[in-house]
C-alpha positions in Angstrom: 127.3 136.5 99.9 127.4 139.1 103.4 130.2 138.3 106.0 128.1 139.2 109.0 130.5 141.8 110.1 129.7 144.4 112.5 131.6 147.5 113.9 130.0 149.4 117.4 131.5 152.5 118.4 131.3 153.6 121.7 132.0 157.6 122.6 132.0 158.6 125.9 133.0 161.9 127.0 137.0 161.1 127.7 137.6 157.6 124.9 136.4 155.9 122.2 136.3 152.1 122.0 135.2 150.6 118.8 135.0 146.7 118.5 134.2 144.4 114.8 132.4 141.4 115.9 131.4 138.6 112.9 127.9 137.1 113.0 127.6 135.0 115.6 129.5 137.7 118.1 132.9 136.3 118.6 135.3 139.9 118.9 137.5 139.5 115.8 139.7 143.1 116.9 139.4 147.3 118.2 140.4 149.9 119.3 140.9 152.9 121.3 141.6 156.5 121.2 141.1 159.7 123.3 137.5 161.3 122.3 138.5 164.9 121.3 136.8 168.4 121.8 136.0 169.5 118.7 133.8 168.1 116.0 136.1 167.6 112.6 138.7 165.9 115.5 135.7 163.8 116.9 134.7 162.3 112.9 138.1 162.2 112.4 139.0 159.5 115.0 135.7 157.6 114.6 136.5 157.6 110.7 139.8 156.3 111.7 138.5 153.7 114.0 136.4 151.7 111.4 138.5 152.3 109.3 141.9 150.3 111.1 139.0 147.7 112.0 138.7 146.8 108.5 142.1 146.7 107.5 142.5 143.9 110.3 139.2 142.3 109.1 137.0 142.8 106.6 134.5 146.0 105.1 131.9 145.8 108.0 127.9 145.4 106.5 126.8 147.3 109.8 128.1 150.7 112.3 126.3 151.8 115.4 127.1 154.4 117.7 126.6 154.5 121.7 126.7 157.4 123.1 124.9 159.1 125.7 121.9 161.3 125.3 118.6 161.0 124.2 117.7 160.5 120.6 114.0 160.5 118.5 113.1 158.1 116.4 114.8 159.6 113.7 117.8 159.2 114.7 118.3 162.9 115.8 119.6 163.3 119.5 117.8 165.2 121.2 120.1 165.4 124.6 123.2 164.1 124.3 125.5 164.6 127.5 128.6 165.4 127.8 129.8 165.8 123.7 129.1 169.6 123.9 130.6 169.4 119.9 128.4 167.5 118.3 125.5 170.6 119.0 124.1 171.9 115.7 126.1 169.4 114.0 124.5 166.7 111.6 126.8 163.9 112.8 124.9 160.7 111.7 124.7 162.5 108.0 128.6 163.0 107.4 129.1 159.6 108.9 127.2 158.0 106.3 128.9 160.5 103.9 132.3 158.8 104.6 130.9 155.1 104.9 128.5 155.2 102.2 125.9 153.2 104.3 123.5 154.3 107.8 124.7 154.3 110.3 122.5 153.8 113.8 123.5 155.5 116.6 121.6 154.9 120.5 122.3 155.6 123.9 125.3 153.8 126.2 122.4 152.5 128.7 120.2 151.2 125.8 123.7 149.8 124.0 124.9 148.3 127.3 121.6 146.6 127.8 121.0 145.2 124.2 125.3 143.5 124.8 124.2 141.8 127.7 120.8 140.5 126.2 122.3 138.9 122.6 124.9 137.6 124.1 125.7 138.1 127.7 124.5 137.7 130.9 121.1 137.6 130.6 120.8 135.3 126.8 118.4 134.1 126.0 115.7 136.5 128.3 112.7 137.7 126.5 112.6 140.8 128.8 116.0 142.1 129.8 116.1 145.5 132.2 120.1 147.1 132.1 121.5 149.1 134.3 124.7 150.4 134.8 125.8 152.1 138.5 128.9 154.0 138.5 129.6 158.1 138.4 126.2 158.5 136.8 123.1 155.6 136.7 122.1 154.5 133.4 119.4 152.0 131.8 118.2 150.1 129.4 115.2 147.8 127.7 115.4 145.1 126.1 112.3 142.5 124.5 112.9 140.1 121.8 116.5 140.8 121.2 114.7 144.7 120.2 115.9 148.1 122.0 112.4 149.7 124.1 112.8 153.5 122.7 109.3 154.4 123.4 107.7 157.2 121.5 109.6 160.0 122.5 113.2 157.9 122.5 113.5 158.2 126.1 112.1 155.2 127.1 113.7 153.4 130.4 115.4 156.4 132.2 114.9 154.6 135.3 117.0 157.0 137.4 114.9 160.1 136.2 112.5 158.8 138.6 111.7 159.9 142.2 113.3 157.4 144.9 110.1 155.3 145.7 108.9 154.0 149.7 111.5 157.4 150.7 112.5 155.9 154.9 113.6 158.9 157.0 116.9 157.1 157.0 117.9 158.1 153.7 118.7 161.5 154.6 118.1 164.9 152.2 117.1 165.0 149.0 119.9 166.6 146.0 120.0 168.0 143.2 120.8 165.5 140.2 122.4 166.4 136.3 118.7 167.0 134.8 117.9 169.9 137.6 114.9 168.3 139.6 115.3 167.4 143.0 115.6 163.8 144.1 116.1 161.3 140.9 117.0 157.7 141.8 120.5 158.1 140.2 121.3 160.7 143.4 120.6 157.8 145.6 122.5 155.5 143.5 125.3 157.4 141.9 128.5 156.7 143.3 128.7 160.4 145.5 125.7 158.8 147.3 127.6 155.5 148.4 129.6 158.4 149.2 127.4 159.7 151.4 126.8 156.6 153.3 130.4 156.1 154.1 130.3 159.5 155.8 126.9 158.4 157.5 128.9 155.6 159.3 132.6 156.1 158.9 132.4 160.0 160.0 135.3 160.4 157.1 135.1 161.0 153.1 135.8 158.1 150.9 135.4 157.5 146.8 132.3 154.8 146.0 135.2 152.0 144.2 137.4 152.0 147.6 134.4 152.1 150.1 132.8 148.8 146.9 136.4 147.0 147.4 136.3 146.9 151.0 133.2 145.6 151.4 134.4 142.7 149.1 136.6 142.3 152.1 134.4 142.0 154.8 134.9 145.5 156.6 132.7 146.4 159.0 131.8 149.8 158.6 131.8 149.5 154.3 129.5 147.1 154.8 126.9 149.2 156.8 127.6 152.3 154.3 126.7 149.5 151.5 123.7 147.9 153.5 122.4 151.6 153.1 122.9 151.8 149.1 121.0 148.6 148.3 117.9 149.5 150.4 117.8 152.1 147.8 119.3 150.3 144.8 115.8 147.1 146.2 113.6 149.6 146.5 114.2 151.1 143.1 114.4 148.1 141.3 111.2 146.8 142.6 109.7 149.7 140.7 111.0 148.8 137.6 109.7 145.2 138.4 106.2 146.1 139.5 105.9 148.0 136.0 108.3 146.4 133.1 108.5 142.8 134.9 111.6 141.3 133.4 113.6 138.3 133.4 116.4 139.6 134.2 117.7 142.9 135.6 121.9 143.4 134.7 124.2 145.5 136.7 127.4 146.9 134.7 129.6 149.8 136.1 131.7 150.7 138.6 128.5 149.6 141.4 128.3 146.4 140.2 131.2 144.6 141.2 130.2 144.5 145.3 129.8 140.9 145.2 126.4 140.6 148.5 124.3 143.0 146.0 122.7 140.0 144.4 121.6 137.7 147.4 121.0 140.8 149.2 119.1 143.2 147.0 116.4 140.6 145.6 116.0 139.7 149.3 114.8 143.0 149.7 112.8 144.0 146.9 110.6 141.0 147.4 108.9 143.3 150.0 107.7 145.2 147.0 107.5 143.6 144.4 104.0 142.3 143.8 103.4 138.5 143.8 103.8 137.5 140.9 107.1 139.0 140.0 109.5 136.7 142.3 111.4 134.8 139.4 112.5 138.1 137.9 117.2 137.6 138.7 119.4 140.0 139.6 123.0 139.1 137.6 126.8 141.0 136.8 127.3 142.4 133.1 129.9 140.0 131.3 130.9 141.9 128.5 132.0 145.0 131.9 133.5 147.7 129.7 133.4 146.1 125.8 129.1 146.4 126.9 128.7 150.2 125.5 130.6 149.0 122.0 129.1 145.7 121.5 125.5 146.9 122.0 126.2 149.5 119.2 127.4 147.0 116.9 124.0 145.0 117.7 121.6 148.3 117.0 
């Protein structure tokens, strides 16, 4: 008899977060650790996370890993951000030899979207577009409970398209981490909101603080957020026009701006096609656990 237990591990630049879920998605135990800077140390910490969870609960039938990057259809890393110790390593093979079972792997934004589509804010929706807004910008597509990765593993990389319907008030383009100029990520990451605030307030501030002030009704923060909302609405309307999702889920630190969920759909209505106005914009419910939970569902 199978127990349906699933372990998900989210590996970021600074932390490793792992959870074990039952077949209904209930979290039975969790584990946190710092991400090391060497391959062998990382393998040991990942192995320890799995063994700790299984010791508390039982042996898992499924293990999945979430991390920033692009992976091929045969699970090989094509591009991995912030984890240089992975370069040239047989990562999955080594883990599978240790665990004695297949290990799935997925992009962290895809895992976020999957988590929210399976049993989160978009539970039951046919087409889900998940977006994380923070230091960077990530996105993923889930259709009928399955991540869409595409022919080259890069489906859903919305953040590396150009901002549509540019306005003079948007200001100058900036260089993206990918090397290109003017990607959506450069218009919607935390640094972009900080630039908006500097334009209206003539003083610097961190994105999280601006979001907090905006939620409290601060006039200058609200002006900065209005600039940001305009760009977010235009960028999401492009996604709506080619994907037509039932639900768009926002996660990450900037998703906590309460005005987004009413104001952004009002703004995108000027750019979406006439048949695409039922798309809902909602906040993620699993928060920082979405990556690990999504990995468990891979």
